[in-house]
KOLBA-516810 format. One record per residue (C-alpha): residue in three letters; chain; x, y, z. Coordinates in Angstrom, 2 decimals. Each point is the difference from the previous one (the first is absolute). Layout:
// residues N
> resn|chain|c1|c2|c3
> ALA|A|X|Y|Z
...
***
This chain:
// residues 398
> resn|chain|c1|c2|c3
> UNK|A|41.09|-52.76|61.99
> UNK|A|1.53|-0.32|-3.48
> UNK|A|-1.51|-2.18|-2.67
> UNK|A|1.20|-1.95|-3.04
> UNK|A|-2.04|-0.05|-3.20
> UNK|A|0.33|-3.08|-2.23
> UNK|A|-1.43|0.05|-3.52
> UNK|A|-0.50|-3.18|-2.02
> UNK|A|-0.51|-0.17|-3.76
> UNK|A|-1.87|-3.21|-0.77
> UNK|A|0.89|-2.48|-2.72
> UNK|A|-0.75|-3.60|-0.89
> UNK|A|3.36|-1.60|0.74
> UNK|A|1.78|2.76|1.92
> UNK|A|-0.67|3.05|2.15
> UNK|A|2.13|3.09|0.42
> UNK|A|0.07|1.65|3.40
> UNK|A|1.35|3.39|1.04
> UNK|A|0.18|1.16|3.63
> UNK|A|0.23|3.70|0.90
> UNK|A|0.59|1.71|3.31
> UNK|A|-2.12|2.91|1.22
> UNK|A|1.89|2.66|-2.00
> UNK|A|-0.11|-2.00|-3.24
> UNK|A|3.53|-1.47|0.10
> UNK|A|0.20|-3.44|-1.62
> UNK|A|0.92|-2.79|2.40
> UNK|A|-0.60|-3.07|-2.13
> UNK|A|-0.71|-0.89|-3.62
> UNK|A|-0.37|-3.67|-0.83
> UNK|A|-1.57|-2.33|-2.56
> UNK|A|-1.41|-3.13|1.61
> UNK|A|-1.63|-3.13|-1.36
> UNK|A|-3.67|-0.70|0.67
> UNK|A|0.83|-2.87|2.37
> UNK|A|-0.69|-0.24|3.71
> UNK|A|3.67|-0.28|1.16
> UNK|A|1.06|3.04|-2.03
> UNK|A|-3.00|2.05|1.11
> UNK|A|0.59|-0.90|3.66
> UNK|A|3.64|1.02|-0.41
> UNK|A|-1.09|3.36|-1.42
> UNK|A|-2.43|0.61|2.87
> UNK|A|2.68|-0.91|2.53
> UNK|A|2.61|2.29|-1.59
> UNK|A|-2.37|2.97|-0.09
> UNK|A|-0.99|-0.56|3.63
> UNK|A|3.68|-0.23|0.90
> UNK|A|0.59|3.37|-1.66
> UNK|A|-2.85|1.44|2.05
> UNK|A|1.67|-1.19|3.23
> UNK|A|-3.23|0.24|1.97
> UNK|A|-1.49|2.93|-1.92
> UNK|A|-3.34|-0.18|-1.82
> UNK|A|-0.07|-1.33|-3.58
> UNK|A|-2.71|0.82|-2.51
> UNK|A|-0.21|-2.03|-3.18
> UNK|A|-1.67|1.16|-3.21
> UNK|A|-0.94|-2.09|-3.04
> UNK|A|-1.71|0.66|-3.33
> UNK|A|-2.21|-3.11|-0.06
> UNK|A|-2.43|-1.54|2.50
> UNK|A|-0.58|-3.52|-1.31
> UNK|A|1.23|-2.67|-2.36
> UNK|A|3.76|0.27|-0.50
> UNK|A|0.94|1.52|3.40
> UNK|A|-2.36|-2.22|2.03
> UNK|A|2.84|-1.95|1.65
> UNK|A|1.92|3.16|0.88
> UNK|A|-3.09|1.69|1.46
> UNK|A|-0.76|-3.08|2.08
> UNK|A|3.53|-0.03|1.41
> UNK|A|-0.06|3.72|0.78
> UNK|A|-3.35|-0.18|1.77
> UNK|A|1.12|-3.11|1.90
> UNK|A|3.00|2.01|1.25
> UNK|A|-2.28|2.81|1.19
> UNK|A|1.24|2.50|-2.58
> UNK|A|-1.90|3.07|-1.18
> UNK|A|-0.64|-0.24|-3.75
> UNK|A|-1.37|2.78|-2.21
> UNK|A|-1.47|-0.31|-3.48
> UNK|A|1.01|2.50|-2.67
> UNK|A|-1.76|-0.49|-3.37
> UNK|A|2.14|-0.57|-3.06
> UNK|A|-1.51|3.05|-1.69
> UNK|A|1.11|2.16|2.91
> UNK|A|3.53|-1.39|-0.25
> UNK|A|0.08|0.65|-3.74
> UNK|A|-1.09|3.61|0.37
> UNK|A|2.24|0.67|2.97
> UNK|A|3.03|-1.28|-1.96
> UNK|A|-0.18|3.08|-2.23
> UNK|A|1.01|2.13|2.99
> UNK|A|3.26|-1.87|0.60
> UNK|A|3.33|0.54|-1.72
> UNK|A|0.70|-2.07|-3.08
> UNK|A|-2.15|-1.49|-2.73
> UNK|A|0.91|-3.68|0.26
> UNK|A|-2.44|-2.72|1.05
> UNK|A|1.46|-2.69|2.26
> UNK|A|-1.28|-2.12|2.85
> UNK|A|2.46|1.69|2.37
> UNK|A|-1.28|3.44|-0.99
> UNK|A|-3.64|-1.05|0.48
> UNK|A|0.78|-1.52|3.42
> UNK|A|1.73|3.23|1.01
> UNK|A|-3.02|2.06|-1.12
> UNK|A|-2.33|-2.31|1.97
> UNK|A|2.07|0.33|3.17
> UNK|A|0.32|3.78|-0.34
> UNK|A|-3.69|0.50|-0.70
> UNK|A|-0.84|-2.06|3.09
> UNK|A|2.39|2.23|1.95
> UNK|A|-1.55|3.31|-1.03
> UNK|A|-3.68|-0.87|-0.50
> UNK|A|-2.63|-0.51|2.68
> UNK|A|-2.95|-1.11|-2.17
> UNK|A|1.08|-3.57|-0.83
> UNK|A|-2.28|-2.85|1.06
> UNK|A|1.40|-2.67|2.31
> UNK|A|-0.13|-3.65|-1.00
> UNK|A|-1.40|-2.24|2.69
> UNK|A|-0.61|-3.71|0.17
> UNK|A|-3.55|-0.67|-1.13
> UNK|A|-2.09|-2.72|1.60
> UNK|A|0.05|-3.42|-1.62
> UNK|A|-3.50|0.34|-1.44
> UNK|A|0.79|3.36|-1.65
> UNK|A|3.17|-1.39|-1.57
> UNK|A|-1.85|-3.03|-1.37
> UNK|A|-2.81|2.19|-1.34
> UNK|A|2.54|2.23|-1.72
> UNK|A|1.52|-3.01|-1.74
> UNK|A|-3.38|-1.44|-0.98
> UNK|A|-1.46|3.28|-1.27
> UNK|A|3.20|0.71|-1.92
> UNK|A|-0.25|-3.38|-1.67
> UNK|A|-3.65|0.62|-0.80
> UNK|A|0.87|3.32|-1.65
> UNK|A|2.55|-1.77|-2.18
> UNK|A|-2.57|-2.59|-1.08
> UNK|A|-2.61|2.67|-0.77
> UNK|A|2.52|1.89|-2.14
> UNK|A|0.88|-3.24|-1.82
> UNK|A|-3.69|-0.64|-0.63
> UNK|A|-0.54|3.51|-1.34
> UNK|A|2.92|-0.37|-2.41
> UNK|A|-1.22|-3.42|-1.15
> UNK|A|-3.57|1.21|-0.53
> UNK|A|1.29|2.92|-2.07
> UNK|A|2.06|-2.37|-2.13
> UNK|A|-3.03|-2.26|-0.40
> UNK|A|-2.17|2.91|-1.12
> UNK|A|2.61|1.19|-2.47
> UNK|A|0.51|-3.48|-1.44
> UNK|A|-3.73|-0.72|-0.30
> UNK|A|-0.59|3.42|-1.56
> UNK|A|2.38|-0.88|-2.83
> UNK|A|-2.07|-3.05|-0.93
> UNK|A|-3.58|0.49|1.21
> UNK|A|-0.87|3.66|0.79
> UNK|A|-3.73|-0.66|0.50
> UNK|A|0.61|-2.65|2.67
> UNK|A|2.58|2.14|1.80
> UNK|A|-2.53|2.82|0.12
> UNK|A|-2.81|-2.25|1.26
> UNK|A|1.84|-1.87|2.78
> UNK|A|0.78|1.25|3.47
> UNK|A|3.31|-1.68|0.75
> UNK|A|-0.24|0.95|3.66
> UNK|A|-2.46|-2.90|0.39
> UNK|A|0.84|-3.68|0.03
> UNK|A|-2.60|-1.10|-2.59
> UNK|A|1.53|1.82|-3.01
> UNK|A|3.44|-1.29|0.96
> UNK|A|-1.27|-3.58|0.08
> UNK|A|-1.61|0.56|-3.40
> UNK|A|3.32|1.15|-1.47
> UNK|A|1.80|-3.10|1.25
> UNK|A|-2.15|-2.12|-2.32
> UNK|A|-1.25|2.26|-2.82
> UNK|A|1.89|2.95|-1.41
> UNK|A|-0.69|0.58|-3.71
> UNK|A|-3.33|1.07|-1.60
> UNK|A|-0.18|-3.20|-2.06
> UNK|A|0.54|-2.24|3.04
> UNK|A|-2.75|1.75|1.95
> UNK|A|-2.47|-0.19|-2.91
> UNK|A|0.71|-3.72|-0.44
> UNK|A|-0.77|-0.62|3.68
> UNK|A|-3.37|1.77|-0.13
> UNK|A|-2.00|1.34|2.91
> UNK|A|-1.20|-3.36|1.32
> UNK|A|3.34|-1.80|0.06
> UNK|A|1.85|3.09|1.22
> UNK|A|-2.50|0.43|2.84
> UNK|A|0.41|-3.63|1.02
> UNK|A|3.80|0.29|-0.20
> UNK|A|-0.01|3.05|2.27
> UNK|A|-2.52|-1.54|2.41
> UNK|A|2.19|-3.09|0.43
> UNK|A|2.79|2.33|1.10
> UNK|A|-2.27|1.69|2.57
> UNK|A|-0.20|3.34|-1.77
> UNK|A|-2.79|2.24|1.29
> UNK|A|-2.52|1.34|-2.55
> UNK|A|1.38|-2.43|-2.57
> UNK|A|-2.88|0.47|-2.42
> UNK|A|0.33|3.80|-0.09
> UNK|A|3.76|-0.21|-0.45
> UNK|A|-0.38|-2.52|-2.84
> UNK|A|-2.55|2.22|-1.73
> UNK|A|2.35|3.00|0.31
> UNK|A|2.87|-1.98|-1.53
> UNK|A|-2.14|-1.27|-2.89
> UNK|A|-1.27|3.51|-0.70
> UNK|A|3.58|1.28|-0.15
> UNK|A|1.03|-2.88|-2.27
> UNK|A|-2.83|0.77|-2.43
> UNK|A|1.50|3.47|-0.53
> UNK|A|3.32|-1.34|-1.32
> UNK|A|0.41|-2.57|-2.79
> UNK|A|3.55|0.92|-1.00
> UNK|A|3.05|-1.76|1.38
> UNK|A|3.00|2.20|0.73
> UNK|A|3.55|-1.00|-0.87
> UNK|A|1.56|-2.13|2.74
> UNK|A|-3.36|-0.86|1.55
> UNK|A|1.13|-3.45|1.15
> UNK|A|2.99|1.39|1.90
> UNK|A|-2.04|2.85|1.45
> UNK|A|-2.66|-2.46|1.19
> UNK|A|2.68|-2.06|1.73
> UNK|A|1.36|3.09|1.73
> UNK|A|-3.49|1.04|1.12
> UNK|A|-0.53|-3.48|1.47
> UNK|A|3.30|0.22|1.92
> UNK|A|-0.58|3.53|1.31
> UNK|A|-3.55|-0.79|1.14
> UNK|A|1.33|-2.97|1.96
> UNK|A|2.66|2.20|1.60
> UNK|A|-2.62|2.53|1.14
> UNK|A|-2.12|-2.79|1.53
> UNK|A|3.05|-1.34|1.84
> UNK|A|0.85|3.48|1.31
> UNK|A|-3.59|0.44|1.20
> UNK|A|0.28|-3.24|1.95
> UNK|A|3.32|1.03|1.57
> UNK|A|-1.42|3.40|0.99
> UNK|A|-3.02|-1.73|1.57
> UNK|A|2.32|-2.27|1.99
> UNK|A|2.10|2.85|1.33
> UNK|A|-3.16|1.98|0.83
> UNK|A|-1.00|-2.87|2.31
> UNK|A|3.42|0.08|1.67
> UNK|A|-0.23|3.78|0.44
> UNK|A|-3.47|-0.22|1.49
> UNK|A|0.97|-2.71|2.47
> UNK|A|3.11|1.86|1.15
> UNK|A|-1.81|3.34|0.15
> UNK|A|-2.79|-1.32|2.21
> UNK|A|2.59|-1.15|2.54
> UNK|A|1.17|3.57|0.59
> UNK|A|-1.35|1.82|3.06
> UNK|A|-1.15|3.00|-2.09
> UNK|A|-1.69|-2.02|-2.74
> UNK|A|-3.53|0.31|1.36
> UNK|A|0.32|3.76|0.47
> UNK|A|1.47|0.65|-3.43
> UNK|A|-2.43|-2.24|-1.86
> UNK|A|-2.96|1.66|1.72
> UNK|A|0.71|3.17|-2.02
> UNK|A|-2.18|-0.05|-3.16
> UNK|A|2.00|-0.65|-3.15
> UNK|A|2.88|-1.83|1.68
> UNK|A|0.16|-3.76|-0.46
> UNK|A|2.67|-2.54|0.80
> UNK|A|2.37|0.97|-2.82
> UNK|A|-0.15|3.78|0.56
> UNK|A|0.17|-0.55|3.76
> UNK|A|3.08|-2.17|-0.42
> UNK|A|1.64|2.66|-2.19
> UNK|A|-0.76|2.60|2.66
> UNK|A|1.64|-2.06|2.76
> UNK|A|2.98|-0.78|-2.23
> UNK|A|0.50|3.69|-0.81
> UNK|A|-0.14|1.26|3.61
> UNK|A|1.93|-2.90|1.50
> UNK|A|-2.88|-1.53|1.94
> UNK|A|-0.77|3.04|2.18
> UNK|A|-0.19|3.80|-0.04
> UNK|A|2.75|0.50|2.58
> UNK|A|2.29|1.67|-2.56
> UNK|A|-2.53|2.75|-0.75
> UNK|A|-0.47|2.74|2.56
> UNK|A|-3.35|1.18|-1.42
> UNK|A|-2.53|-0.67|-2.77
> UNK|A|1.67|2.82|-1.95
> UNK|A|3.28|-1.91|-0.02
> UNK|A|-1.76|-3.13|-1.26
> UNK|A|-1.81|2.00|-2.70
> UNK|A|3.28|1.55|-1.17
> UNK|A|1.65|-3.44|-0.09
> UNK|A|-2.94|-1.34|-2.06
> UNK|A|0.06|2.92|-2.43
> UNK|A|-3.60|1.12|0.61
> UNK|A|0.98|3.32|1.57
> UNK|A|0.66|2.75|-2.60
> UNK|A|3.36|1.77|0.05
> UNK|A|0.10|3.80|-0.43
> UNK|A|1.73|1.55|-3.01
> UNK|A|0.03|3.74|0.73
> UNK|A|2.39|2.53|-1.48
> UNK|A|-0.10|3.78|0.09
> UNK|A|-3.53|1.24|-0.52
> UNK|A|-1.29|-3.49|-0.74
> UNK|A|-1.44|-1.58|3.14
> UNK|A|-2.49|-2.72|0.81
> UNK|A|1.39|-2.20|-2.79
> UNK|A|0.07|-3.68|0.98
> UNK|A|1.21|-3.06|-1.87
> UNK|A|0.48|-3.72|0.55
> UNK|A|3.15|-0.80|1.98
> UNK|A|2.83|-1.80|-1.76
> UNK|A|1.31|-2.08|2.89
> UNK|A|-2.66|-2.30|1.42
> UNK|A|-0.89|-3.68|0.38
> UNK|A|-1.71|-1.03|-3.25
> UNK|A|-1.67|-3.14|1.33
> UNK|A|-1.34|1.74|3.07
> UNK|A|-1.46|2.74|-2.17
> UNK|A|-1.65|-2.72|-2.09
> UNK|A|-1.55|-1.45|3.17
> UNK|A|-1.63|3.28|1.01
> UNK|A|-1.01|1.06|-3.52
> UNK|A|-1.44|-3.38|-1.04
> UNK|A|-1.87|-0.48|3.27
> UNK|A|-1.41|3.53|-0.31
> UNK|A|-1.29|-0.82|-3.50
> UNK|A|-1.71|-3.15|1.29
> UNK|A|-1.42|1.68|3.11
> UNK|A|-1.86|2.56|-2.12
> UNK|A|-2.26|-2.83|-1.17
> UNK|A|-0.46|-1.83|3.31
> UNK|A|0.31|2.53|2.82
> UNK|A|-2.54|2.84|0.41
> UNK|A|2.43|2.15|1.99
> UNK|A|2.63|-0.23|-2.73
> UNK|A|-2.61|0.69|-2.69
> UNK|A|-1.22|3.07|1.84
> UNK|A|3.54|1.36|0.36
> UNK|A|0.77|-0.69|-3.69
> UNK|A|-3.21|1.70|-1.17
> UNK|A|0.77|3.03|2.13
> UNK|A|3.44|0.36|-1.57
> UNK|A|-1.53|-0.27|-3.46
> UNK|A|-2.47|2.75|0.84
> UNK|A|2.93|2.14|1.11
> UNK|A|1.39|-0.25|-3.51
> UNK|A|2.56|-2.78|0.45
> UNK|A|0.65|-2.33|-2.90
> UNK|A|-0.53|-3.72|0.47
> UNK|A|3.67|-0.80|0.73
> UNK|A|0.29|2.97|2.37
> UNK|A|-3.12|-1.07|1.90
> UNK|A|1.27|-3.59|0.32
> UNK|A|3.40|1.23|1.24
> UNK|A|-1.75|2.20|2.56
> UNK|A|-1.98|-3.02|1.16
> UNK|A|3.20|-2.08|0.15
> UNK|A|1.59|2.68|2.18
> UNK|A|-3.02|-0.06|2.32
> UNK|A|0.21|-3.77|0.26
> UNK|A|3.55|0.34|1.34
> UNK|A|-1.46|1.82|3.03
> UNK|A|-2.72|-2.64|0.37
> UNK|A|2.39|-2.96|-0.07
> UNK|A|2.39|1.79|2.32
> UNK|A|-2.75|0.60|2.57
> UNK|A|-1.31|-3.56|-0.25
> UNK|A|3.42|-1.54|0.56
> UNK|A|0.77|2.43|2.81
> UNK|A|-3.28|-0.79|1.80
> UNK|A|0.08|-3.71|-0.95
> UNK|A|-3.58|0.02|-1.29
> UNK|A|-1.69|-0.95|-3.26
> UNK|A|-1.66|2.33|-2.47
> UNK|A|-3.74|0.59|0.27
> UNK|A|-2.12|1.69|-2.65
> UNK|A|-1.97|1.87|2.66
> UNK|A|2.30|1.52|2.63
> UNK|A|-0.72|-1.09|3.56
> UNK|A|-2.13|2.36|2.07
> UNK|A|1.72|1.22|3.14
> UNK|A|-2.06|0.75|3.05
> UNK|A|0.94|2.48|2.67
> UNK|A|-0.32|-0.84|3.63
***
């Protein structure tokens, strides 16, 4: 049976689609708007060209802009493959011409889908996995915004009051509350320890007395006002308020993530693994699409997560391994972060980590080895539908 290969280059307002027959001859090349009627027309025309033959679609994005198109294709029972944009970019060098157009990219996508057999299929994820992907993506955006704002706050405060910037831990709420009311050395000295402690206590700051003493001690080290101090103090006040607001929004979305995660059928199994909480568990489910059906073995999952080393041998050089370049960054973060946490709270993980250190592995290498081992553990737990136990169950023979 012959097959048609349709490649789609994604864009915000429009898509370009190219359809090729089995020998690579172009059957269709069209630019369509990102609207449901136009997309349905494209799907119908390609299926008409197939005239009963199989059609395989390939696209360079899996979420966001092409969400409507992917939904329509899956609803029509079409096979859809994902080809990363980096792969398309590199493969383009092997085709004639040097221009860069949407039509050329769509042709490369279709042709690569025609000749390659290692592309991952795109399947409809369950509703919970889709929602967790959206929520965890939003949380990542908020965390990045908070990091940028905290860095700006540190830089601004450093230009006016270096001693206070050095003394405060802006990852905690108390110092941020302090900066919303008192920013300059003179203002903190005028308040004094007693009034500053009372002011912080009224705003429910923990360890208010110790924080007030730290601020007064920093203020006593600087009696010189820098140029523009009034404006800098106003900026510090604004940035501190922004960080507090971002913390509150992150806390709210964490509650949403936890509630949605606990409704998933695998939540109890995943969260039983030491080092994996609601947020990391939600990121795991979002990355794998709610199940491990797409992965034939733990090795495939480890390669997808980037915790399996890739060989780099050439000539007489052998046994040289390096970190893979194509892998799921967030899923790697799940395994690596949970491995770091499990070293402190799980005796089995600690024993494995210590053994790798004795073997001569550096800290990062030992943690990566533990992360790779945890892939096998999670795989087995989900396969057997059982929770993790620190002491393995004892099996008795009849």
